[in-house]
C-alpha positions as CSV (number, residue, x, y, z in Angstrom):
1,M,-30.5,-38.7,-55.3
2,A,-33.8,-37.2,-56.5
3,A,-34.3,-40.0,-59.0
4,L,-33.6,-42.7,-56.4
5,S,-36.0,-41.1,-53.9
6,L,-38.7,-40.9,-56.6
7,A,-38.1,-44.6,-57.4
8,F,-38.6,-45.6,-53.8
9,G,-41.6,-43.3,-53.6
10,I,-43.1,-45.1,-56.6
11,L,-42.3,-48.5,-55.1
12,G,-43.9,-47.5,-51.8
13,N,-47.0,-46.4,-53.7
14,L,-47.3,-49.7,-55.5
15,I,-46.9,-51.8,-52.4
16,S,-49.1,-49.5,-50.3
17,I,-52.0,-49.7,-52.8
18,C,-51.8,-53.5,-52.6
19,L,-52.2,-53.2,-48.8
20,F,-55.0,-50.7,-49.1
21,L,-56.8,-53.2,-51.4
22,S,-56.3,-56.2,-49.0
23,P,-59.7,-55.7,-47.3
24,I,-61.6,-56.1,-50.6
25,P,-62.4,-59.9,-50.0
26,T,-63.9,-58.9,-46.6
27,F,-66.2,-56.3,-48.1
28,W,-67.1,-58.6,-51.0
29,R,-68.2,-61.1,-48.4
30,I,-70.2,-58.4,-46.6
31,H,-71.8,-57.6,-49.9
32,K,-72.7,-61.2,-50.7
33,E,-74.0,-61.9,-47.2
34,K,-75.6,-58.5,-46.9
35,S,-74.3,-58.4,-43.3
36,T,-71.3,-56.8,-41.5
37,R,-71.3,-59.7,-39.0
38,D,-68.9,-58.8,-36.1
39,F,-66.5,-56.8,-38.2
40,S,-65.7,-53.2,-37.0
41,W,-66.0,-50.1,-39.1
42,L,-63.8,-48.0,-36.9
43,P,-60.3,-49.1,-38.3
44,Y,-61.4,-47.9,-41.7
45,A,-62.6,-44.5,-40.4
46,V,-59.4,-44.1,-38.5
47,T,-57.3,-45.0,-41.6
48,L,-59.4,-42.5,-43.6
49,L,-58.5,-39.7,-41.1
50,N,-54.8,-40.8,-41.2
51,C,-54.8,-40.7,-45.0
52,L,-56.3,-37.2,-45.1
53,L,-53.7,-35.9,-42.6
54,W,-50.9,-37.4,-44.7
55,T,-52.4,-35.9,-47.9
56,W,-52.4,-32.5,-46.2
57,Y,-48.7,-33.1,-45.1
58,G,-47.7,-33.6,-48.7
59,L,-49.6,-30.6,-50.2
60,P,-47.9,-27.3,-51.2
61,W,-49.3,-25.4,-48.1
62,V,-47.1,-27.6,-45.9
63,Q,-44.5,-28.9,-48.5
64,I,-44.6,-30.6,-51.9
65,N,-44.4,-34.4,-51.7
66,I,-46.0,-36.1,-54.7
67,P,-45.6,-39.7,-53.7
68,V,-47.2,-39.0,-50.3
69,I,-50.1,-37.2,-51.9
70,T,-50.8,-39.8,-54.5
71,I,-50.9,-42.8,-52.2
72,N,-52.9,-41.1,-49.5
73,I,-55.6,-39.7,-51.9
74,S,-55.9,-43.3,-53.2
75,G,-56.1,-44.6,-49.7
76,A,-58.6,-42.1,-48.6
77,I,-61.0,-42.9,-51.5
78,L,-60.7,-46.7,-50.7
79,Q,-61.3,-46.3,-47.0
80,L,-64.3,-44.0,-47.6
81,T,-65.6,-46.7,-50.0
82,Y,-65.2,-49.4,-47.4
83,V,-67.0,-47.3,-44.8
84,L,-69.9,-46.6,-47.1
85,I,-70.2,-50.3,-48.0
86,Y,-70.3,-51.1,-44.3
87,L,-72.8,-48.3,-43.7
88,R,-75.1,-49.9,-46.3
89,Y,-75.2,-53.3,-44.7
90,T,-74.9,-52.6,-41.0
91,T,-77.8,-52.3,-38.5
92,A,-79.8,-49.1,-38.1
93,K,-78.3,-48.6,-34.6
94,K,-74.7,-48.6,-35.9
95,K,-75.5,-46.4,-38.9
96,M,-75.9,-43.3,-36.6
97,K,-72.4,-43.9,-35.1
98,I,-70.9,-44.3,-38.5
99,V,-72.6,-41.2,-39.9
100,A,-71.3,-39.3,-36.8
101,S,-67.8,-40.5,-37.5
102,L,-67.9,-39.4,-41.1
103,I,-68.9,-35.9,-39.9
104,I,-66.2,-35.8,-37.3
105,V,-63.4,-36.8,-39.6
106,P,-63.7,-33.9,-42.1
107,L,-64.4,-31.4,-39.3
108,F,-61.2,-32.5,-37.4
109,V,-59.2,-32.3,-40.6
110,A,-60.7,-28.9,-41.4
111,V,-59.6,-27.6,-37.9
112,I,-56.0,-28.8,-38.6
113,L,-56.1,-27.1,-42.0
114,L,-57.3,-23.8,-40.5
115,V,-54.8,-23.9,-37.7
116,T,-52.0,-24.7,-40.1
117,V,-52.8,-22.0,-42.6
118,F,-53.8,-19.1,-40.4
119,A,-51.8,-19.7,-37.2
120,M,-48.5,-20.7,-38.8
121,T,-46.8,-18.4,-41.4
122,Q,-43.7,-20.5,-42.0
123,K,-43.7,-23.9,-43.8
124,T,-41.2,-25.2,-41.3
125,Q,-43.7,-24.7,-38.6
126,R,-46.5,-26.2,-40.6
127,K,-44.4,-29.3,-41.5
128,L,-43.5,-29.8,-37.8
129,F,-47.1,-29.5,-36.6
130,V,-48.7,-31.7,-39.2
131,G,-45.8,-34.1,-39.2
132,I,-46.0,-34.7,-35.5
133,L,-49.8,-35.3,-35.8
134,C,-49.2,-37.8,-38.6
135,V,-46.6,-39.7,-36.7
136,I,-48.8,-39.9,-33.6
137,F,-51.8,-41.2,-35.5
138,T,-49.7,-43.6,-37.6
139,T,-47.8,-45.0,-34.6
140,G,-51.1,-45.5,-32.8
141,M,-52.4,-47.5,-35.8
142,N,-49.2,-49.6,-35.8
143,V,-50.5,-51.4,-32.7
144,A,-52.9,-53.4,-35.0
145,P,-50.4,-56.2,-35.8
146,L,-49.5,-56.6,-32.1
147,S,-52.7,-58.4,-31.3
148,V,-52.2,-60.7,-34.2
149,M,-48.6,-61.5,-33.1
150,R,-49.8,-62.2,-29.5
151,M,-52.4,-64.6,-30.9
152,V,-49.7,-66.4,-33.0
153,I,-47.6,-66.9,-29.9
154,R,-50.5,-68.0,-27.7
155,T,-52.2,-70.4,-30.2
156,R,-49.0,-71.4,-32.1
157,S,-51.0,-70.8,-35.3
158,V,-50.2,-68.4,-38.2
159,E,-53.7,-68.8,-39.6
160,F,-54.6,-65.2,-39.0
161,M,-51.2,-63.8,-39.9
162,P,-50.9,-64.6,-43.7
163,F,-47.4,-64.8,-44.9
164,Y,-47.8,-62.4,-47.9
165,L,-49.6,-59.8,-45.8
166,S,-46.7,-59.8,-43.4
167,L,-44.2,-59.8,-46.2
168,F,-45.9,-56.8,-47.9
169,V,-46.0,-54.9,-44.6
170,F,-42.3,-55.5,-44.1
171,I,-41.4,-54.4,-47.7
172,N,-43.8,-51.4,-47.5
173,G,-42.2,-50.2,-44.3
174,C,-38.7,-50.7,-45.8
175,A,-39.5,-48.8,-49.0
176,W,-40.9,-45.8,-47.2
177,L,-38.1,-46.0,-44.6
178,V,-35.6,-45.6,-47.4
179,Y,-37.6,-42.9,-49.0
180,G,-37.6,-41.1,-45.6
181,L,-33.9,-41.4,-45.4
182,L,-33.3,-40.2,-49.0
183,T,-35.5,-37.2,-48.6
184,S,-34.3,-36.5,-45.0
185,D,-38.0,-36.6,-43.8
186,V,-38.0,-37.7,-40.2
187,F,-41.8,-37.8,-40.1
188,V,-41.9,-40.4,-42.9
189,L,-38.9,-42.3,-41.4
190,I,-40.2,-42.8,-37.9
191,P,-43.5,-44.6,-38.4
192,N,-42.1,-46.7,-41.2
193,A,-39.1,-47.8,-39.2
194,L,-41.6,-49.1,-36.7
195,G,-43.7,-50.7,-39.5
196,A,-40.6,-52.4,-41.0
197,F,-39.6,-53.7,-37.5
198,L,-43.1,-55.1,-36.9
199,G,-43.2,-56.7,-40.3
200,A,-39.9,-58.3,-39.7
201,M,-41.1,-59.6,-36.3
202,Q,-44.2,-61.1,-38.1
203,L,-42.0,-62.9,-40.6
204,I,-39.8,-64.3,-37.8
205,L,-42.9,-65.5,-35.9
206,Y,-44.2,-67.1,-39.2
207,A,-40.9,-69.0,-39.6
208,I,-41.1,-70.2,-36.0
209,Y,-44.8,-71.2,-35.9
210,S,-45.7,-72.1,-39.5
211,R,-45.1,-75.8,-38.8
212,A,-46.2,-75.8,-35.2
213,T,-49.3,-77.7,-34.0
214,P,-52.0,-75.0,-33.7
215,K,-54.2,-74.7,-30.6
216,V,-57.1,-72.5,-31.8
217,D,-60.6,-72.8,-30.3
218,E,-63.7,-71.3,-31.7
219,A,-63.6,-68.1,-29.6
220,E,-60.0,-67.5,-30.6
221,R,-60.9,-68.1,-34.2
222,Q,-63.5,-65.4,-34.1
223,T,-61.1,-63.0,-32.4
224,G,-58.5,-63.9,-34.9
225,E,-60.8,-62.9,-37.8
226,K,-61.4,-59.6,-36.2
227,D,-57.7,-59.0,-35.5
228,L,-56.8,-59.9,-39.1
229,E,-59.2,-57.3,-40.4
230,M,-57.8,-54.8,-38.0
231,Q,-54.3,-55.6,-39.3
232,K,-55.4,-55.2,-42.9
233,S,-56.9,-51.8,-42.3
234,G,-54.0,-50.6,-40.1
235,S,-51.1,-52.3,-41.9
236,V,-50.5,-49.3,-44.2
237,N,-50.6,-46.0,-42.5
238,G,-50.5,-43.1,-44.9
239,V,-47.0,-43.8,-46.0
């Protein structure tokens, strides 16, 4: 059982890192154009916070969960890199907001760490407290694909819901769902059950509308680009 759970943990790591890398074309474009255009920095800052919380969830002070630690440390580094690239090319007005968010994120995590270590003596209490926070943040981030799915239904176009992204979201959710089942970890299981479900719904919508006649105007195209980037940043949520 331990070997099987480790295998699914490694599989989840491999798929999750691919999803974490999916925004690279956007940031290469930002680098080339030296402009952040209308893209938002906030999803990447939120994902950074989520990764830091999941990293703490997997560390020995709460429990020991190597697959959760490895993927979330990697994710945190990538999200911080994205935010720093955005910070370099954004307007002076936005830079202050981004710097403020980068200060708030570690402060918030530090408060959680202090509460966990000094206010809770048992690991079961710590796991419950940090696990609930992780599930809340991850579930909140899972709303990202919903806007894309609504657009697909409204415009009859799958342009902003790429097949392979949807497929990887589904497989990623399934891998971590099985890992949660094998390790009896309800906090890993719950958000990934939702992620697998949303991934499956995206694949169903893709099958329905991939050959339909699209009805996308310019305004919806711009919205679709933003929603796609939101989905890329929110499609992998710690685990």
